[in-house]
C-alpha positions in Angstrom: 52.6 -90.0 181.6 53.2 -91.7 178.3 53.0 -90.0 175.0 53.3 -91.4 171.5 54.0 -89.5 168.2 53.2 -91.0 164.9 55.6 -89.9 162.0 59.3 -89.3 163.1 59.8 -86.5 160.3 60.8 -83.0 161.1 57.3 -82.3 162.9 57.1 -85.4 164.8 60.7 -85.1 165.9 60.1 -81.7 167.0 57.2 -82.8 168.9 59.1 -85.3 170.8 61.9 -82.8 171.4 59.7 -80.0 173.1 57.7 -82.6 175.2 61.0 -84.2 176.5 62.4 -80.8 177.2 59.6 -79.9 179.2 60.1 -82.9 181.2 56.5 -83.4 182.2 56.2 -86.9 180.4 57.9 -90.1 181.7 58.1 -91.4 178.3 57.8 -90.6 174.3 57.4 -93.0 171.8 58.3 -92.1 168.3 56.6 -94.3 165.5 57.4 -94.5 161.9 57.0 -96.7 159.1 60.8 -96.1 157.5 62.9 -98.8 159.2 65.4 -97.5 161.8 64.2 -93.8 161.3 62.2 -93.4 164.3 65.2 -95.5 166.1 67.5 -93.2 164.9 65.7 -90.1 165.9 64.9 -91.5 169.5 68.9 -91.9 170.0 69.7 -88.7 168.7 67.4 -86.8 170.9 68.4 -89.0 174.0 71.9 -87.8 173.3 70.6 -84.5 174.0 69.1 -85.3 177.4 72.1 -84.6 179.7 72.9 -81.4 177.7 69.1 -80.1 177.9 68.7 -81.4 181.4 65.5 -84.1 181.0 64.6 -87.2 182.0 62.0 -88.1 179.9 62.6 -91.7 177.9 62.3 -91.3 174.2 62.0 -94.7 172.3 61.8 -95.3 168.6 59.9 -98.2 166.8 59.4 -98.9 163.1 55.8 -99.9 162.7 55.1 -101.5 166.0 52.2 -100.2 167.5 52.4 -102.6 170.8 55.1 -100.3 171.9 52.7 -97.6 172.2 50.3 -99.5 174.5 48.4 -97.5 177.2 49.5 -94.1 175.9 47.9 -91.3 177.5 48.0 -88.9 174.7 48.8 -89.6 170.9 49.7 -87.2 168.3 49.4 -88.1 164.4 51.8 -86.1 162.4 52.3 -88.7 160.0 51.6 -87.9 156.0 53.0 -86.3 153.2 54.0 -82.4 153.9 53.2 -79.5 151.6 55.4 -78.5 148.8 55.7 -75.0 147.5 52.6 -74.3 145.4 50.2 -76.9 147.0 47.3 -76.6 149.5 46.5 -78.3 152.7 43.3 -80.0 150.8 45.6 -81.2 148.1 47.1 -83.5 150.6 43.8 -85.3 151.5 44.0 -88.1 149.0 47.3 -89.8 150.7 46.6 -88.5 154.2 43.3 -89.7 154.6 44.5 -93.3 154.3 47.2 -93.1 156.5 45.5 -91.2 159.5 42.4 -93.7 159.2 45.0 -96.6 159.7 47.2 -94.6 162.0 44.3 -94.0 164.3 42.7 -97.5 164.1 46.0 -99.0 165.4 46.7 -96.4 168.2 43.2 -97.2 169.5 43.6 -101.0 169.5 46.5 -100.6 172.2 45.4 -97.7 174.2 41.6 -97.4 173.8 41.7 -94.5 176.7 44.2 -92.4 174.7 43.3 -88.7 173.9 44.4 -88.1 170.0 45.9 -84.7 168.8 45.7 -84.5 164.8 48.5 -82.5 163.2 48.3 -83.9 159.6 46.6 -82.2 156.8 44.3 -81.0 155.7 44.0 -80.8 159.6 40.4 -80.0 160.3 39.1 -82.7 157.8 41.6 -85.2 159.3 40.3 -84.7 162.9 36.7 -85.3 161.5 38.1 -88.5 159.8 39.5 -89.7 163.4 35.8 -89.0 164.9 34.1 -91.0 162.3 37.2 -93.8 162.0 37.5 -94.5 166.1 34.1 -93.4 167.6 35.8 -91.8 170.5 34.1 -89.2 172.5 34.6 -85.6 171.1 36.5 -84.4 174.4 39.1 -86.7 173.3 40.0 -85.8 169.6 41.7 -82.5 168.9 43.0 -80.9 165.9 46.2 -78.9 166.6 45.6 -76.0 163.8 44.2 -73.0 165.9 47.3 -73.2 168.5 49.8 -73.0 165.6 47.9 -70.3 163.7 47.5 -68.0 166.4 50.9 -68.2 167.5 51.9 -66.9 163.9 49.4 -64.2 164.3 50.9 -63.2 167.5 54.3 -63.1 166.0 52.9 -60.8 163.0 51.5 -58.8 165.8 54.6 -58.1 167.7 56.2 -57.5 164.5 53.9 -54.5 163.5 53.8 -53.1 166.9 57.6 -53.2 167.4 56.7 -55.0 170.7 57.9 -57.8 172.9 55.6 -61.0 172.0 55.1 -61.5 175.4 53.1 -58.4 175.4 50.8 -59.5 172.7 47.6 -61.8 172.8 45.1 -62.8 170.1 43.5 -65.6 168.6 42.7 -67.2 165.4 39.7 -69.4 165.0 38.1 -71.0 161.8 39.9 -73.7 159.5 43.3 -74.4 159.2 43.7 -73.0 155.8 44.7 -70.0 153.9 41.3 -69.1 153.0 39.5 -70.4 156.2 41.4 -68.9 159.0 39.4 -65.9 160.8 42.2 -63.8 162.8 40.2 -62.1 165.4 42.1 -58.6 165.0 38.9 -56.9 166.8 40.0 -58.6 170.1 43.7 -58.7 169.5 45.6 -56.8 172.6 48.9 -55.4 173.8 49.1 -55.9 177.5 45.1 -55.8 177.6 45.0 -52.6 175.7 43.4 -53.2 172.0 46.1 -53.0 169.3 44.2 -50.4 167.1 45.4 -48.1 169.9 48.9 -48.6 168.4 48.5 -49.2 164.7 46.5 -48.3 162.0 43.4 -50.7 160.8 45.6 -50.8 157.5 48.5 -52.2 159.1 46.2 -54.7 160.9 44.8 -55.9 158.1 48.1 -56.7 156.6 49.0 -58.7 159.7 45.7 -60.6 159.1 46.7 -61.5 155.4 50.2 -62.5 156.4 49.0 -64.6 159.1 46.6 -66.4 156.9 49.5 -67.1 154.3 52.0 -67.9 157.2 52.3 -71.7 156.3 52.3 -71.0 152.6 55.2 -68.4 153.3 57.1 -70.8 155.1 56.6 -73.7 152.4 57.8 -71.1 149.8 61.0 -70.5 151.7 61.9 -74.0 153.0 60.4 -76.0 150.2 58.4 -78.2 152.5 56.1 -77.9 155.6 57.5 -75.8 158.8 58.6 -77.8 161.9 59.5 -75.8 164.7 56.2 -74.0 165.3 53.9 -76.9 164.9 56.2 -78.9 167.1 56.1 -76.5 169.7 52.2 -75.9 169.4 51.7 -79.6 169.9 53.6 -79.6 173.1 51.8 -76.9 174.5 48.5 -78.7 173.9 50.2 -81.9 175.2 51.3 -80.4 178.3 47.9 -78.5 179.3 46.3 -82.1 179.1 49.0 -84.1 180.8 49.2 -81.4 183.6 45.5 -80.5 183.6 46.2 -76.9 183.4 42.7 -75.9 182.2 44.5 -73.5 179.6 42.7 -72.0 176.6 43.7 -72.9 173.0 41.9 -72.5 169.7 41.8 -76.0 168.6 39.8 -78.0 166.0 36.9 -80.0 167.7 33.5 -81.4 166.4 30.8 -79.0 166.9 27.5 -79.8 167.8 25.4 -76.4 167.6 28.0 -74.3 169.2 29.0 -71.4 167.0 25.6 -72.4 164.9 27.7 -75.2 163.4 27.1 -79.0 163.2 28.8 -82.3 162.3 32.4 -80.7 161.5 35.9 -80.1 163.1 36.8 -76.4 163.1 39.0 -74.2 165.2 37.5 -72.8 168.2 38.7 -71.5 171.7 38.5 -74.7 174.0 39.8 -75.4 177.9 42.5 -78.2 177.9 42.8 -80.6 180.9 43.4 -83.9 182.0 40.1 -85.0 179.8 41.1 -83.3 177.0 38.8 -80.8 175.6 36.9 -79.9 179.1 35.0 -77.1 177.4 33.9 -75.3 174.1 34.3 -71.5 174.8 31.6 -69.7 172.9 32.8 -66.0 172.4 30.5 -63.3 171.0 31.3 -62.7 167.3 30.3 -59.5 165.3 28.3 -59.9 162.0 31.5 -59.9 160.0 33.7 -62.5 162.3 30.2 -64.7 162.1 30.2 -64.5 158.1 33.6 -65.3 157.9 33.5 -68.2 160.1 30.6 -69.5 158.1 32.4 -69.5 154.9 35.1 -70.9 156.8 32.7 -73.8 157.5 31.7 -74.2 154.1 35.3 -74.9 153.0 35.8 -77.4 155.8 32.4 -79.0 154.6 33.8 -79.0 150.7 36.8 -80.9 151.9 35.0 -83.4 154.2 32.7 -84.2 151.3 35.9 -85.7 149.5 36.4 -88.4 152.4 35.6 -92.1 152.0 34.7 -93.7 155.0 
């Protein structure tokens, strides 16, 4: 199993580290445009192999996509990160050109690969990869919902005073501060609705904290987060590589599901060896449907800024 990660910055390096530590891939290739940067990150990570007990080979290359040949899964993290005060949508001008070029180069050398998109604005960049590559919809996946759901569960556990292993919850919709739709109604602690433990007011606070989770970290760190995004990517990659049939909310191309068409947005999917093996349509109440439609409008507005 060969995995390529494009972009050797903090997010890309974290992706490579978590994938390697899980020890299911034979090789991870890091690609970057900065001379020697990916090579250095790969060498540093390989020097942890004996300490972290993994046998995955990590190699780094500067702009040489021939080294990514026959990758089973490719992850695109490249692009400029958010700075404090920036929205994900403000990144579109620069990142669209980068993602378009990168996805074309990846497909040239790995025509059968599955692509996972991390670059922001993530839903729009996922849509751009569809338009650029023409790959089947099951082979293009946006990571955002997996990360947003992890942040939701963190906030839920914090509010409940519970271990996070007790908590389950999901975020659908767009990967943006205004577009996220945390499904508080369906959140549980050991299969018991969380409303049995905390008030609706506290749950609303959890919802709002989840929606600004990325912006909160950007304000604290001065740039985008990297540990949780890297872990989210590694979870998706492992589910595909190991054919786990696990459900994650991911940004996928919808063609009628959830009454939406021709856009990529976060919904629950089953991930396995073929990438997206099934889009799971869950029953939403009227308020959730309205939030989902509003989120879709926001994604469409950002998509309209693309130039193909």
